[in-house]
N, CA, C, O and the ligand as a Tripos MOL2 file, in Angstrom:
@<TRIPOS>MOLECULE
protein
  225   223    57     0     0
PROTEIN
NO_CHARGES

@<TRIPOS>ATOM
      1 N          75.5480  135.2850   12.3590 N.3       1 MET1
      2 CA         74.1520  135.5560   12.0270 C.3       1 MET1
      3 C          73.8140  134.4350   10.9500 C.2       1 MET1
      4 O          74.5170  134.1510    9.9800 O.2       1 MET1
      5 N          72.6670  133.8820   11.2880 N.am      2 GLU2
      6 CA         72.1070  132.8230   10.2600 C.3       2 GLU2
      7 C          71.5250  133.4580    9.0680 C.2       2 GLU2
      8 O          71.2070  134.6470    9.0470 O.2       2 GLU2
      9 N          71.3810  132.6100    8.0250 N.am      3 SER3
     10 CA         70.8040  133.2460    6.8740 C.3       3 SER3
     11 C          69.1620  132.9280    7.0100 C.2       3 SER3
     12 O          68.7030  132.0900    7.7870 O.2       3 SER3
     13 N          68.4380  133.6850    6.1840 N.am      4 THR4
     14 CA         67.0040  133.4940    6.2980 C.3       4 THR4
     15 C          66.6980  132.1450    5.7810 C.2       4 THR4
     16 O          65.7600  131.5500    6.3100 O.2       4 THR4
     17 N          67.3420  131.5810    4.8370 N.am      5 ARG5
     18 CA         67.1060  130.2870    4.2930 C.3       5 ARG5
     19 C          67.3030  129.3230    5.4760 C.2       5 ARG5
     20 O          66.4260  128.4920    5.7130 O.2       5 ARG5
     21 N          68.3090  129.3910    6.1570 N.am      6 LYS6
     22 CA         68.4950  128.4290    7.3810 C.3       6 LYS6
     23 C          67.4910  128.5380    8.3020 C.2       6 LYS6
     24 O          67.0480  127.5130    8.8210 O.2       6 LYS6
     25 N          66.9960  129.7790    8.6300 N.am      7 GLY7
     26 CA         65.9220  130.0680    9.6100 C.3       7 GLY7
     27 C          64.6780  129.5180    9.2180 C.2       7 GLY7
     28 O          63.9450  129.0030   10.0620 O.2       7 GLY7
     29 N          64.3110  129.5860    7.8090 N.am      8 LEU8
     30 CA         63.2100  128.9470    7.3470 C.3       8 LEU8
     31 C          63.2620  127.4460    7.4370 C.2       8 LEU8
     32 O          62.2680  126.8250    7.8160 O.2       8 LEU8
     33 N          64.3400  126.8570    7.1160 N.am      9 ARG9
     34 CA         64.4890  125.3730    7.1370 C.3       9 ARG9
     35 C          64.4340  124.8780    8.6190 C.2       9 ARG9
     36 O          63.9570  123.7770    8.8910 O.2       9 ARG9
     37 N          64.9330  125.7180    9.5620 N.am     10 GLY10
     38 CA         65.0810  125.2020   10.8910 C.3      10 GLY10
     39 C          63.7960  125.5400   11.7660 C.2      10 GLY10
     40 O          63.7090  125.1370   12.9260 O.2      10 GLY10
     41 N          62.7490  126.3390   11.1250 N.am     11 GLY11
     42 CA         61.5640  126.6630   11.7710 C.3      11 GLY11
     43 C          61.6080  127.9030   12.7190 C.2      11 GLY11
     44 O          60.7140  128.1440   13.5290 O.2      11 GLY11
     45 N          62.6940  128.6480   12.5520 N.am     12 ASP12
     46 CA         62.6810  129.9560   13.2920 C.3      12 ASP12
     47 C          61.9970  131.0660   12.5240 C.2      12 ASP12
     48 O          61.6280  132.1040   13.0730 O.2      12 ASP12
     49 N          61.8360  130.8080   11.2160 N.am     13 LEU13
     50 CA         61.1220  131.8220   10.4380 C.3      13 LEU13
     51 C          60.0310  131.0480    9.6070 C.2      13 LEU13
     52 O          60.1300  129.8650    9.2780 O.2      13 LEU13
     53 N          59.0180  131.8510    9.3250 N.am     14 TYR14
     54 CA         57.9910  131.2840    8.3200 C.3      14 TYR14
     55 C          57.5400  132.3770    7.3990 C.2      14 TYR14
     56 O          57.7100  133.5550    7.7130 O.2      14 TYR14
     57 N          57.0130  132.0520    6.3600 N.am     15 LYS15
     58 CA         56.3780  132.9760    5.4720 C.3      15 LYS15
     59 C          54.8730  133.0540    5.6350 C.2      15 LYS15
     60 O          54.1790  132.0370    5.6720 O.2      15 LYS15
     61 N          54.3820  134.2810    5.7320 N.am     16 ASP16
     62 CA         52.9460  134.4460    5.9680 C.3      16 ASP16
     63 C          52.2080  134.3530    4.7160 C.2      16 ASP16
     64 O          52.8080  134.0190    3.6950 O.2      16 ASP16
     65 N          50.8450  134.6430    4.6940 N.am     17 THR17
     66 CA         50.1810  134.5210    3.3650 C.3      17 THR17
     67 C          50.5170  135.6360    2.4830 C.2      17 THR17
     68 O          50.0650  135.6080    1.3380 O.2      17 THR17
     69 N          51.2330  136.5950    2.8510 N.am     18 TYR18
     70 CA         51.6480  137.6040    1.8920 C.3      18 TYR18
     71 C          53.0630  137.4050    1.4370 C.2      18 TYR18
     72 O          53.6270  138.2500    0.7410 O.2      18 TYR18
     73 N          53.6530  136.2720    1.8330 N.am     19 GLU19
     74 CA         55.0640  135.8680    1.4720 C.3      19 GLU19
     75 C          56.0300  136.6000    2.2310 C.2      19 GLU19
     76 O          57.2050  136.4990    1.8780 O.2      19 GLU19
     77 N          55.7160  137.3860    3.2990 N.am     20 ARG20
     78 CA         56.6180  138.0040    4.1020 C.3      20 ARG20
     79 C          57.2560  137.0150    5.0360 C.2      20 ARG20
     80 O          56.6860  135.9770    5.3710 O.2      20 ARG20
     81 N          58.5070  137.3770    5.4670 N.am     21 LEU21
     82 CA         59.2790  136.5680    6.4560 C.3      21 LEU21
     83 C          58.8750  137.0220    7.8620 C.2      21 LEU21
     84 O          58.8450  138.2120    8.1760 O.2      21 LEU21
     85 N          58.5750  136.0490    8.6680 N.am     22 ASN22
     86 CA         58.0910  136.3120   10.0330 C.3      22 ASN22
     87 C          58.7830  135.5390   10.9850 C.2      22 ASN22
     88 O          59.0030  134.3470   10.7700 O.2      22 ASN22
     89 N          59.1930  136.1760   12.1480 N.am     23 CYS23
     90 CA         59.7540  135.4880   13.3080 C.3      23 CYS23
     91 C          58.7110  134.4340   13.8920 C.2      23 CYS23
     92 O          57.5930  134.8040   14.2510 O.2      23 CYS23
     93 N          59.0710  133.2710   13.9610 N.am     24 ALA24
     94 CA         58.1930  132.1790   14.3920 C.3      24 ALA24
     95 C          57.8540  132.3600   15.7970 C.2      24 ALA24
     96 O          56.7090  132.1460   16.1960 O.2      24 ALA24
     97 N          58.9310  132.7990   16.6790 N.am     25 GLU25
     98 CA         58.6930  133.0220   18.1210 C.3      25 GLU25
     99 C          57.6320  134.1670   18.3960 C.2      25 GLU25
    100 O          56.6540  134.0300   19.1320 O.2      25 GLU25
    101 N          57.9420  135.2280   17.7510 N.am     26 CYS26
    102 CA         57.0090  136.5110   18.0640 C.3      26 CYS26
    103 C          55.8280  136.5570   17.1000 C.2      26 CYS26
    104 O          54.8200  137.1790   17.4350 O.2      26 CYS26
    105 N          55.8940  135.9280   15.9090 N.am     27 GLU27
    106 CA         54.9110  136.0590   14.8800 C.3      27 GLU27
    107 C          54.7380  137.5170   14.5620 C.2      27 GLU27
    108 O          53.6640  138.1130   14.6320 O.2      27 GLU27
    109 N          55.8610  138.0260   14.2170 N.am     28 LYS28
    110 CA         56.0490  139.4190   13.6580 C.3      28 LYS28
    111 C          56.8050  139.5010   12.3150 C.2      28 LYS28
    112 O          57.8070  138.8140   12.1180 O.2      28 LYS28
    113 N          56.3480  140.2860   11.4670 N.am     29 ALA29
    114 CA         57.0310  140.3800   10.2290 C.3      29 ALA29
    115 C          58.3000  141.0170   10.3840 C.2      29 ALA29
    116 O          58.4070  141.9870   11.1350 O.2      29 ALA29
    117 N          59.3340  140.5350    9.7040 N.am     30 LEU30
    118 CA         60.7010  141.0760    9.9870 C.3      30 LEU30
    119 C          60.9580  142.4160    9.1410 C.2      30 LEU30
    120 O          60.5030  142.5680    8.0070 O.2      30 LEU30
    121 N          61.6910  143.3150    9.7740 N.am     31 ALA31
    122 CA         61.9590  144.5690    9.2490 C.3      31 ALA31
    123 C          63.3660  144.3170    8.3330 C.2      31 ALA31
    124 O          64.1380  143.3960    8.6000 O.2      31 ALA31
    125 N          63.5570  145.1350    7.3680 N.am     32 THR32
    126 CA         64.6580  145.1380    6.5470 C.3      32 THR32
    127 C          65.5970  146.2320    6.7170 C.2      32 THR32
    128 O          65.1870  147.3910    6.6480 O.2      32 THR32
    129 N          66.8870  145.9550    6.9450 N.am     33 GLU33
    130 CA         67.9140  146.9370    7.0940 C.3      33 GLU33
    131 C          68.9820  146.6840    5.9810 C.2      33 GLU33
    132 O          69.7750  145.7430    5.9990 O.2      33 GLU33
    133 N          68.9020  147.6590    4.9940 N.am     34 ASN34
    134 CA         69.8600  147.5510    4.0020 C.3      34 ASN34
    135 C          71.2760  148.1430    4.4510 C.2      34 ASN34
    136 O          71.4010  149.2670    4.9350 O.2      34 ASN34
    137 N          72.2180  147.3400    4.2530 N.am     35 SER35
    138 CA         73.5870  147.8850    4.6000 C.3      35 SER35
    139 C          74.3320  147.9430    3.3320 C.2      35 SER35
    140 O          74.5940  146.9350    2.6760 O.2      35 SER35
    141 N          74.6990  149.2410    2.9690 N.am     36 PRO36
    142 CA         75.3630  149.4770    1.5920 C.3      36 PRO36
    143 C          76.6980  148.7810    1.4500 C.2      36 PRO36
    144 O          77.1660  148.5950    0.3270 O.2      36 PRO36
    145 N          77.3530  148.3760    2.5820 N.am     37 ASP37
    146 CA         78.7390  147.8500    2.5450 C.3      37 ASP37
    147 C          78.6400  146.3600    2.3070 C.2      37 ASP37
    148 O          79.6580  145.7490    1.9840 O.2      37 ASP37
    149 N          77.5000  145.7410    2.4410 N.am     38 GLU38
    150 CA         77.3370  144.2790    2.3920 C.3      38 GLU38
    151 C          76.4720  143.8110    1.1610 C.2      38 GLU38
    152 O          75.6510  144.5490    0.6180 O.2      38 GLU38
    153 N          76.7110  142.6240    0.8040 N.am     39 VAL39
    154 CA         75.9760  142.0370   -0.3880 C.3      39 VAL39
    155 C          74.6730  141.5800    0.1470 C.2      39 VAL39
    156 O          73.8160  141.3590   -0.7080 O.2      39 VAL39
    157 N          74.3450  141.3920    1.3960 N.am     40 PHE40
    158 CA         73.1430  140.9730    1.9810 C.3      40 PHE40
    159 C          72.3680  142.0780    2.7430 C.2      40 PHE40
    160 O          72.9130  143.0450    3.2750 O.2      40 PHE40
    161 N          70.9800  141.8160    2.7370 N.am     41 ASN41
    162 CA         70.2110  142.5410    3.7130 C.3      41 ASN41
    163 C          70.1840  141.9300    5.0150 C.2      41 ASN41
    164 O          70.3100  140.7090    5.1180 O.2      41 ASN41
    165 N          70.0180  142.7400    6.1090 N.am     42 VAL42
    166 CA         69.7150  142.2100    7.4300 C.3      42 VAL42
    167 C          68.3120  142.2280    7.6630 C.2      42 VAL42
    168 O          67.6860  143.2710    7.4760 O.2      42 VAL42
    169 N          67.7360  141.1650    8.0600 N.am     43 ARG43
    170 CA         66.3690  141.1300    8.3320 C.3      43 ARG43
    171 C          66.2000  140.9860    9.9480 C.2      43 ARG43
    172 O          66.8270  140.1410   10.5860 O.2      43 ARG43
    173 N          65.3600  141.8280   10.4890 N.am     44 LYS44
    174 CA         65.4240  141.9150   12.0050 C.3      44 LYS44
    175 C          64.0020  141.8430   12.4960 C.2      44 LYS44
    176 O          63.1030  142.5050   11.9770 O.2      44 LYS44
    177 N          63.8320  141.0710   13.4510 N.am     45 CYS45
    178 CA         62.5790  140.8720   14.2660 C.3      45 CYS45
    179 C          62.3780  142.1600   15.0520 C.2      45 CYS45
    180 O          63.3310  142.5170   15.7440 O.2      45 CYS45
    181 N          61.2600  142.9240   15.0480 N.am     46 PRO46
    182 CA         61.0190  144.1160   15.8050 C.3      46 PRO46
    183 C          60.7880  143.8190   17.2430 C.2      46 PRO46
    184 O          60.8730  144.7090   18.0900 O.2      46 PRO46
    185 N          60.4970  142.5830   17.5370 N.am     47 ASP47
    186 CA         60.1160  142.2400   18.9350 C.3      47 ASP47
    187 C          61.3100  141.8250   19.6600 C.2      47 ASP47
    188 O          61.7040  142.4770   20.6270 O.2      47 ASP47
    189 N          61.9970  140.6220   19.1890 N.am     48 CYS48
    190 CA         63.0050  140.0200   19.9980 C.3      48 CYS48
    191 C          64.4520  140.5400   19.5420 C.2      48 CYS48
    192 O          65.4390  140.3160   20.2430 O.2      48 CYS48
    193 N          64.5290  141.2430   18.3360 N.am     49 GLY49
    194 CA         65.6720  141.8620   17.9420 C.3      49 GLY49
    195 C          66.6790  140.8580   17.3080 C.2      49 GLY49
    196 O          67.8420  141.1700   17.0510 O.2      49 GLY49
    197 N          66.1470  139.6370   17.0770 N.am     50 ARG50
    198 CA         66.9760  138.6280   16.3690 C.3      50 ARG50
    199 C          67.1680  139.0250   14.9230 C.2      50 ARG50
    200 O          66.2730  139.5830   14.2870 O.2      50 ARG50
    201 N          68.3560  138.7260   14.4120 N.am     51 GLU51
    202 CA         68.6630  139.0700   13.0580 C.3      51 GLU51
    203 C          69.0180  137.9110   12.1810 C.2      51 GLU51
    204 O          69.6040  136.9370   12.6540 O.2      51 GLU51
    205 N          68.6750  137.9850   10.8910 N.am     52 TRP52
    206 CA         69.0830  136.9310    9.8970 C.3      52 TRP52
    207 C          69.5570  137.7680    8.7570 C.2      52 TRP52
    208 O          69.1320  138.8990    8.5200 O.2      52 TRP52
    209 N          70.4810  137.1260    8.0560 N.am     53 LYS53
    210 CA         71.0010  137.7670    6.7640 C.3      53 LYS53
    211 C          70.2170  137.2070    5.5870 C.2      53 LYS53
    212 O          69.9770  136.0010    5.5330 O.2      53 LYS53
    213 N          69.8180  138.0370    4.6570 N.am     54 GLU54
    214 CA         69.1670  137.6510    3.4970 C.3      54 GLU54
    215 C          70.0350  137.7760    2.2110 C.2      54 GLU54
    216 O          70.3050  138.8770    1.7310 O.2      54 GLU54
    217 N          70.4380  136.6640    1.7040 N.am     55 LEU55
    218 CA         71.3560  136.6110    0.6070 C.3      55 LEU55
    219 C          70.4830  136.8210   -0.5940 C.2      55 LEU55
    220 O          69.2970  136.4980   -0.6600 O.2      55 LEU55
    221 N          71.2350  137.4340   -1.5970 N.am     56 PRO56
    222 CA         70.4490  137.6230   -2.9470 C.3      56 PRO56
    223 C          70.2040  136.4430   -3.6730 C.2      56 PRO56
    224 O          69.5950  136.4920   -4.7420 O.2      56 PRO56
    225 ZN         61.1820  137.5960   17.2680 Zn       57 ZN57
@<TRIPOS>BOND
     1     1     2 1
     2     2     3 1
     3     3     4 2
     4     3     5 am
     5     5     6 1
     6     6     7 1
     7     7     8 2
     8     7     9 am
     9     9    10 1
    10    10    11 1
    11    11    12 2
    12    11    13 am
    13    13    14 1
    14    14    15 1
    15    15    16 2
    16    15    17 am
    17    17    18 1
    18    18    19 1
    19    19    20 2
    20    19    21 am
    21    21    22 1
    22    22    23 1
    23    23    24 2
    24    23    25 am
    25    25    26 1
    26    26    27 1
    27    27    28 2
    28    27    29 am
    29    29    30 1
    30    30    31 1
    31    31    32 2
    32    31    33 am
    33    33    34 1
    34    34    35 1
    35    35    36 2
    36    35    37 am
    37    37    38 1
    38    38    39 1
    39    39    40 2
    40    39    41 am
    41    41    42 1
    42    42    43 1
    43    43    44 2
    44    43    45 am
    45    45    46 1
    46    46    47 1
    47    47    48 2
    48    47    49 am
    49    49    50 1
    50    50    51 1
    51    51    52 2
    52    51    53 am
    53    53    54 1
    54    54    55 1
    55    55    56 2
    56    55    57 am
    57    57    58 1
    58    58    59 1
    59    59    60 2
    60    59    61 am
    61    61    62 1
    62    62    63 1
    63    63    64 2
    64    63    65 am
    65    65    66 1
    66    66    67 1
    67    67    68 2
    68    67    69 am
    69    69    70 1
    70    70    71 1
    71    71    72 2
    72    71    73 am
    73    73    74 1
    74    74    75 1
    75    75    76 2
    76    75    77 am
    77    77    78 1
    78    78    79 1
    79    79    80 2
    80    79    81 am
    81    81    82 1
    82    82    83 1
    83    83    84 2
    84    83    85 am
    85    85    86 1
    86    86    87 1
    87    87    88 2
    88    87    89 am
    89    89    90 1
    90    90    91 1
    91    91    92 2
    92    91    93 am
    93    93    94 1
    94    94    95 1
    95    95    96 2
    96    95    97 am
    97    97    98 1
    98    98    99 1
    99    99   100 2
   100    99   101 am
   101   101   102 1
   102   102   103 1
   103   103   104 2
   104   103   105 am
   105   105   106 1
   106   106   107 1
   107   107   108 2
   108   107   109 am
   109   109   110 1
   110   110   111 1
   111   111   112 2
   112   111   113 am
   113   113   114 1
   114   114   115 1
   115   115   116 2
   116   115   117 am
   117   117   118 1
   118   118   119 1
   119   119   120 2
   120   119   121 am
   121   121   122 1
   122   122   123 1
   123   123   124 2
   124   123   125 am
   125   125   126 1
   126   126   127 1
   127   127   128 2
   128   127   129 am
   129   129   130 1
   130   130   131 1
   131   131   132 2
   132   131   133 am
   133   133   134 1
   134   134   135 1
   135   135   136 2
   136   135   137 am
   137   137   138 1
   138   138   139 1
   139   139   140 2
   140   139   141 am
   141   141   142 1
   142   142   143 1
   143   143   144 2
   144   143   145 am
   145   145   146 1
   146   146   147 1
   147   147   148 2
   148   147   149 am
   149   149   150 1
   150   150   151 1
   151   151   152 2
   152   151   153 am
   153   153   154 1
   154   154   155 1
   155   155   156 2
   156   155   157 am
   157   157   158 1
   158   158   159 1
   159   159   160 2
   160   159   161 am
   161   161   162 1
   162   162   163 1
   163   163   164 2
   164   163   165 am
   165   165   166 1
   166   166   167 1
   167   167   168 2
   168   167   169 am
   169   169   170 1
   170   170   171 1
   171   171   172 2
   172   171   173 am
   173   173   174 1
   174   174   175 1
   175   175   176 2
   176   175   177 am
   177   177   178 1
   178   178   179 1
   179   179   180 2
   180   179   181 am
   181   181   182 1
   182   182   183 1
   183   183   184 2
   184   183   185 am
   185   185   186 1
   186   186   187 1
   187   187   188 2
   188   187   189 am
   189   189   190 1
   190   190   191 1
   191   191   192 2
   192   191   193 am
   193   193   194 1
   194   194   195 1
   195   195   196 2
   196   195   197 am
   197   197   198 1
   198   198   199 1
   199   199   200 2
   200   199   201 am
   201   201   202 1
   202   202   203 1
   203   203   204 2
   204   203   205 am
   205   205   206 1
   206   206   207 1
   207   207   208 2
   208   207   209 am
   209   209   210 1
   210   210   211 1
   211   211   212 2
   212   211   213 am
   213   213   214 1
   214   214   215 1
   215   215   216 2
   216   215   217 am
   217   217   218 1
   218   218   219 1
   219   219   220 2
   220   219   221 am
   221   221   222 1
   222   222   223 1
   223   223   224 2
@<TRIPOS>SUBSTRUCTURE
     1 MET1         2 RESIDUE 1 A MET
     2 GLU2         6 RESIDUE 1 A GLU
     3 SER3        10 RESIDUE 1 A SER
     4 THR4        14 RESIDUE 1 A THR
     5 ARG5        18 RESIDUE 1 A ARG
     6 LYS6        22 RESIDUE 1 A LYS
     7 GLY7        26 RESIDUE 1 A GLY
     8 LEU8        30 RESIDUE 1 A LEU
     9 ARG9        34 RESIDUE 1 A ARG
    10 GLY10       38 RESIDUE 1 A GLY
    11 GLY11       42 RESIDUE 1 A GLY
    12 ASP12       46 RESIDUE 1 A ASP
    13 LEU13       50 RESIDUE 1 A LEU
    14 TYR14       54 RESIDUE 1 A TYR
    15 LYS15       58 RESIDUE 1 A LYS
    16 ASP16       62 RESIDUE 1 A ASP
    17 THR17       66 RESIDUE 1 A THR
    18 TYR18       70 RESIDUE 1 A TYR
    19 GLU19       74 RESIDUE 1 A GLU
    20 ARG20       78 RESIDUE 1 A ARG
    21 LEU21       82 RESIDUE 1 A LEU
    22 ASN22       86 RESIDUE 1 A ASN
    23 CYS23       90 RESIDUE 1 A CYS
    24 ALA24       94 RESIDUE 1 A ALA
    25 GLU25       98 RESIDUE 1 A GLU
    26 CYS26      102 RESIDUE 1 A CYS
    27 GLU27      106 RESIDUE 1 A GLU
    28 LYS28      110 RESIDUE 1 A LYS
    29 ALA29      114 RESIDUE 1 A ALA
    30 LEU30      118 RESIDUE 1 A LEU
    31 ALA31      122 RESIDUE 1 A ALA
    32 THR32      126 RESIDUE 1 A THR
    33 GLU33      130 RESIDUE 1 A GLU
    34 ASN34      134 RESIDUE 1 A ASN
    35 SER35      138 RESIDUE 1 A SER
    36 PRO36      142 RESIDUE 1 A PRO
    37 ASP37      146 RESIDUE 1 A ASP
    38 GLU38      150 RESIDUE 1 A GLU
    39 VAL39      154 RESIDUE 1 A VAL
    40 PHE40      158 RESIDUE 1 A PHE
    41 ASN41      162 RESIDUE 1 A ASN
    42 VAL42      166 RESIDUE 1 A VAL
    43 ARG43      170 RESIDUE 1 A ARG
    44 LYS44      174 RESIDUE 1 A LYS
    45 CYS45      178 RESIDUE 1 A CYS
    46 PRO46      182 RESIDUE 1 A PRO
    47 ASP47      186 RESIDUE 1 A ASP
    48 CYS48      190 RESIDUE 1 A CYS
    49 GLY49      194 RESIDUE 1 A GLY
    50 ARG50      198 RESIDUE 1 A ARG
    51 GLU51      202 RESIDUE 1 A GLU
    52 TRP52      206 RESIDUE 1 A TRP
    53 LYS53      210 RESIDUE 1 A LYS
    54 GLU54      214 RESIDUE 1 A GLU
    55 LEU55      218 RESIDUE 1 A LEU
    56 PRO56      222 RESIDUE 1 A PRO
    57 ZN57       225 GROUP 0 **** ****
């Protein structure tokens, strides 16, 4: 799983006018899945199901 930072840099993600992370392919805001066992959050596109990890 790639990081959100890498996704932003590579053009797979972008930030909308509300500073939310969006999937560039689907133009959908990513959902957040908190996993208590991990130090990062998983950000998931509701359309294509692609996931990125969001590091603190
Ligand atoms: Zn998507």
